[in-house]
C-alpha positions in Angstrom: -8.1 -88.2 50.5 -7.7 -85.9 53.4 -6.7 -81.7 52.6 -5.7 -79.1 55.2 -6.6 -75.9 53.9 -6.3 -73.7 56.9 -5.1 -70.4 56.2 -5.1 -66.7 57.3 -7.0 -65.4 54.4 -10.6 -66.6 54.0 -11.3 -69.6 50.6 -13.9 -70.8 49.1 -13.9 -74.3 47.4 -16.5 -75.1 45.0 -17.0 -77.5 42.3 -17.3 -76.9 38.6 -20.7 -77.9 37.8 -20.5 -76.8 34.5 -18.3 -79.3 33.5 -20.3 -82.5 34.4 -21.8 -84.4 31.7 -25.8 -84.1 32.4 -27.2 -87.4 32.8 -29.7 -87.0 35.7 -32.7 -84.6 35.7 -31.9 -83.0 38.8 -35.4 -80.7 39.1 -47.5 -69.6 47.0 -50.8 -71.1 47.9 -49.6 -71.6 51.6 -49.6 -67.7 51.8 -53.4 -67.0 50.8 -54.4 -70.0 53.1 -51.8 -68.0 55.6 -53.8 -65.0 54.9 -57.6 -66.2 55.0 -56.7 -69.0 57.8 -54.6 -66.8 60.3 -52.0 -68.8 60.0 -48.8 -67.4 61.8 -46.3 -67.2 59.2 -42.0 -67.3 59.3 -39.6 -67.4 57.3 -36.1 -68.8 57.9 -32.9 -69.4 55.7 -30.2 -72.4 56.4 -26.6 -70.9 56.2 -24.6 -72.8 53.6 -27.3 -75.2 52.7 -25.3 -76.7 50.1 -22.7 -78.2 51.6 -25.0 -80.3 53.9 -26.0 -82.5 51.7 -24.3 -86.3 51.5 -23.3 -87.3 48.2 -24.4 -90.9 47.4 -23.1 -91.1 43.9 -19.2 -91.1 43.5 -18.0 -87.7 42.4 -14.5 -86.6 41.6 -12.6 -83.0 41.0 -9.4 -81.8 40.6 -6.9 -80.7 43.2 -7.5 -77.1 44.3 -5.2 -74.0 43.9 -3.2 -74.3 46.9 -3.1 -78.0 47.6 0.6 -79.2 46.6 1.2 -82.6 45.7 4.1 -84.4 44.6 1.8 -87.2 43.0 0.9 -86.6 39.6 -2.7 -87.6 38.3 -4.1 -87.2 42.0 -7.7 -86.2 42.3 -10.3 -85.3 45.0 -13.3 -87.6 45.7 -15.8 -85.7 47.3 -17.5 -87.0 50.4 -19.9 -83.5 51.0 -22.0 -81.6 48.3 -19.9 -78.3 47.1 -22.0 -75.2 45.5 -21.5 -75.6 41.9 -22.4 -79.6 42.0 -25.4 -80.7 39.8 -26.4 -83.1 42.5 -25.9 -80.5 45.4 -29.1 -79.5 45.5 -31.1 -83.0 45.3 -28.6 -83.7 48.3 -29.6 -80.8 50.1 -33.0 -81.8 49.6 -32.5 -85.2 51.1 -30.8 -84.3 53.6 -33.5 -81.5 54.6 -35.9 -84.1 54.0 -34.9 -86.5 56.5 -34.6 -83.9 59.1 -38.0 -83.4 58.9 -39.5 -86.5 59.0 -37.2 -87.0 62.3 -39.1 -84.3 63.3 -42.6 -86.0 63.1 -43.1 -84.0 59.6 -45.1 -86.0 56.5 -44.2 -85.0 52.9 -46.9 -83.8 51.1 -47.4 -86.0 47.4 -49.1 -82.8 45.7 -45.8 -81.0 46.6 -42.8 -82.8 47.5 -41.3 -79.6 49.3 -44.1 -79.2 51.5 -44.0 -80.9 54.8 -47.0 -80.9 56.9 -47.9 -81.7 61.0 -51.5 -81.1 62.1 -50.6 -79.9 66.0 -51.5 -77.2 67.7 -49.3 -75.1 70.4 -46.2 -74.6 70.2 -44.5 -75.6 67.3 -43.3 -73.5 65.2 -40.9 -72.6 68.0 -40.0 -76.3 68.5 -39.5 -76.6 65.0 -37.4 -74.1 64.9 -35.2 -75.0 67.9 -34.9 -78.6 66.2 -33.6 -77.5 62.8 -31.2 -75.2 65.1 -29.6 -77.9 65.7 -29.0 -79.2 62.3 -28.6 -76.3 60.6 -27.1 -72.9 61.2 -30.3 -70.6 60.6 -31.2 -67.3 60.6 -34.5 -65.1 60.4 -35.5 -63.2 57.1 -36.6 -59.8 56.9 -38.8 -58.4 54.0 -35.8 -57.5 51.9 -37.6 -54.6 50.3 -35.1 -51.9 51.3 -33.9 -49.4 48.2 -36.6 -51.4 45.5 -37.1 -49.7 42.4 -40.1 -49.6 40.7 -41.5 -50.1 37.1 -44.7 -49.0 35.7 -44.7 -52.5 33.5 -42.7 -55.2 32.5 -42.1 -55.1 29.4 -42.1 -52.0 26.8 -45.3 -51.4 25.4 -46.0 -52.8 21.8 -42.9 -54.7 21.8 -43.0 -57.5 19.3 -41.2 -61.0 20.7 -38.5 -62.5 18.1 -34.8 -62.7 17.7 -32.8 -59.6 17.4 -29.0 -60.0 16.6 -28.4 -56.4 17.3 -30.1 -56.6 21.0 -28.8 -55.8 24.4 -29.0 -58.5 26.7 -31.3 -57.9 29.8 -29.6 -57.6 33.0 -31.0 -60.7 34.7 -29.6 -60.1 38.1 -31.8 -57.2 38.5 -34.7 -59.7 37.4 -33.3 -62.4 40.0 -33.9 -59.8 42.9 -37.3 -59.5 42.0 -38.1 -63.5 43.1 -40.7 -63.9 45.7 -41.1 -60.2 46.3 -44.1 -57.5 45.6 -47.2 -60.1 46.1 -50.2 -58.6 48.5 -52.6 -61.3 50.2 -55.9 -60.3 51.5 -58.5 -62.0 53.3 -61.8 -62.6 51.6 -63.2 -65.1 53.3 -63.6 -68.3 51.0 -60.9 -70.5 49.2 -62.1 -70.7 45.8 -59.8 -71.6 43.3 -60.3 -69.7 39.6 -58.2 -69.2 36.8 -57.5 -66.8 33.7 -56.2 -67.6 30.7 -55.7 -65.8 27.4 -53.2 -66.4 24.7 -52.2 -64.2 21.3 -52.5 -65.4 17.9 -49.1 -65.7 16.1 -47.4 -63.1 18.0 -43.9 -64.0 17.6 -42.6 -61.9 14.6 -39.5 -65.1 13.8 -41.5 -68.0 14.1 -45.4 -67.0 14.6 -45.9 -68.9 17.3 -48.6 -67.8 20.0 -47.8 -66.6 23.6 -50.0 -68.2 26.4 -50.3 -67.1 29.9 -52.5 -67.8 32.7 -53.1 -66.4 36.5 -54.3 -68.6 39.1 -56.4 -67.4 42.3 -56.8 -69.2 45.2 -59.1 -67.6 48.2 -58.9 -64.1 46.0 -55.5 -63.9 46.2 -52.8 -64.3 43.0 -50.9 -67.4 43.6 -49.8 -68.9 40.3 -49.1 -67.1 37.0 -47.1 -68.1 33.5 -46.2 -66.6 30.5 -44.9 -69.0 27.8 -44.0 -69.3 24.4 -46.1 -72.5 22.6 -44.1 -75.0 21.2 -45.9 -75.6 17.8 -47.3 -72.8 15.2 -51.5 -72.7 15.7 -53.5 -72.5 13.0 -56.3 -70.4 14.7 -56.6 -68.0 17.9 -59.4 -70.6 19.1 -56.3 -73.3 18.8 -54.1 -70.9 20.3 -56.5 -70.3 23.3 -57.1 -74.0 23.6 -53.6 -75.1 23.9 -53.7 -72.4 26.8 -56.7 -73.6 28.7 -55.2 -76.9 28.7 -52.3 -75.9 30.9 -54.1 -73.9 33.2 -56.5 -76.7 33.9 -53.4 -78.8 35.1 -52.7 -75.7 37.3 -56.3 -75.6 38.9 -56.4 -79.6 39.4 -52.8 -79.5 41.1 -54.1 -76.7 43.3 -57.0 -78.6 44.0 -55.4 -81.8 45.1 -52.9 -79.6 47.1 -55.7 -77.7 49.3 -57.3 -81.0 49.6 -54.1 -82.7 51.4 -54.0 -79.6 53.5 -57.4 -80.4 54.9 -59.5 -77.6 52.7 -61.0 -79.4 50.0 -62.8 -76.6 47.7 -66.4 -77.3 47.6 -67.6 -75.0 45.0 -66.7 -75.5 40.8 -63.7 -73.9 40.1 -63.9 -71.2 37.3 -61.4 -70.7 34.6 -62.3 -67.5 32.6 -61.4 -66.9 28.9 -62.6 -64.2 26.4 -63.1 -66.5 23.4 -66.3 -67.4 22.3 -65.0 -69.7 19.9 -62.5 -71.6 22.0 -65.7 -72.0 24.9 -68.1 -73.8 22.3 -65.4 -75.9 20.8 -65.1 -77.2 24.4 -68.4 -77.7 25.2 -69.6 -79.1 22.1 -69.8 -83.0 21.8 -69.4 -82.7 18.3 -65.9 -83.1 16.7 -65.0 -80.6 14.3 -63.0 -81.1 11.3 -60.9 -77.9 12.1 -59.8 -79.0 15.5 -58.8 -82.7 14.5 -55.0 -82.0 15.4 -55.7 -80.6 19.2 -58.4 -83.8 19.6 -56.4 -84.7 23.1 -56.6 -80.9 24.2 -60.2 -81.0 23.3 -61.1 -84.3 25.2 -59.1 -83.7 28.2 -61.3 -80.3 28.8 -64.6 -81.5 28.0 -64.2 -84.8 30.4 -63.1 -82.0 33.4 -66.4 -79.9 32.2 -68.6 -83.1 32.0 -67.6 -84.0 35.5 -67.9 -80.4 36.8 -64.8 -80.1 37.9 -64.6 -76.4 37.0 -66.6 -74.2 34.4 -66.1 -71.8 31.7 -67.7 -68.3 32.2 -66.8 -65.8 29.5 -65.4 -62.8 30.3 -64.9 -59.2 28.2 -61.4 -58.7 27.0 -61.2 -55.8 28.9 -61.5 -57.6 32.3 -59.6 -60.3 31.2 -56.4 -60.2 33.9 -54.1 -62.9 31.6 -54.5 -60.6 28.5 -50.7 -58.7 30.7 -49.2 -62.1 29.9 -49.8 -62.1 26.3 -50.1 -58.4 24.9 -47.7 -55.4 25.9 -50.0 -52.9 27.1 -49.7 -49.4 28.5 -48.9 -48.4 31.8 -52.6 -47.3 32.1 -54.3 -50.1 31.0 -51.1 -52.6 33.0 -52.0 -50.3 36.2 -56.1 -51.2 35.7 -55.4 -55.1 36.0 
């Protein structure tokens, strides 16, 4: 149905996405390449991006306030995506993907949000001009004005768990830090290295372990993760094992991504670990009774080791960078890393 919402007063219209039934899963390596290979870097923002999305599903919403109708039971059928709609991110990405492909870009298989075009010359300015005909664009600055630094991301010696009287964290302050604060330097290589670590039974509520990893490409940090494990580990080696498996998957994905970009790594990837027991179990072909329940992870790691895809250099605990993702350190230790 058609609607005239023109008014002297600005009005915002959005769909209450939280009222929808969830039925479909809508789900920085390039920066280090830009640094080491002297690529030009530009960052743009599309104004009201989600409003450009075309809906393929039938979506209805209540009549918005300010629109009067004498008909009972009248609703609106959406022809375009609105902010708050669960389909909006996917609809916008579909619209953007079509625009990039129409301009001669190829969608990357390793990361569907990455589009490639191997050409020299004024390609960036031409792309900017083309996108400006499709969307309303603007340049973005660094966004570091009035930033408020913190010595550590978490209180020293804090133990994870559920505390009924805890004060909720200000998530807006955390969200404002996304994509800020990393420094990329030129190191003259594109080697892929990872640091993986895990505590053991660190959560005081359910005794589950926390694992974390850092991944470096060309000497620059590109991905990281800190997450509580899904099951309780029976030993520190088991906790390390589960964490290493996650990091190996990340290393393999980065190698595939660099290969697709035309920079296939030639050296063996390194996964630094400070748990000698975990390294020994991974390298020993004999099945251990104490690790039967993690045999899938063990065989996965062993297979990649035998194929010389990566190697396990031992690193002392004081040199294990990923420690800060699993242990609550004081400022001095945190600053060293």
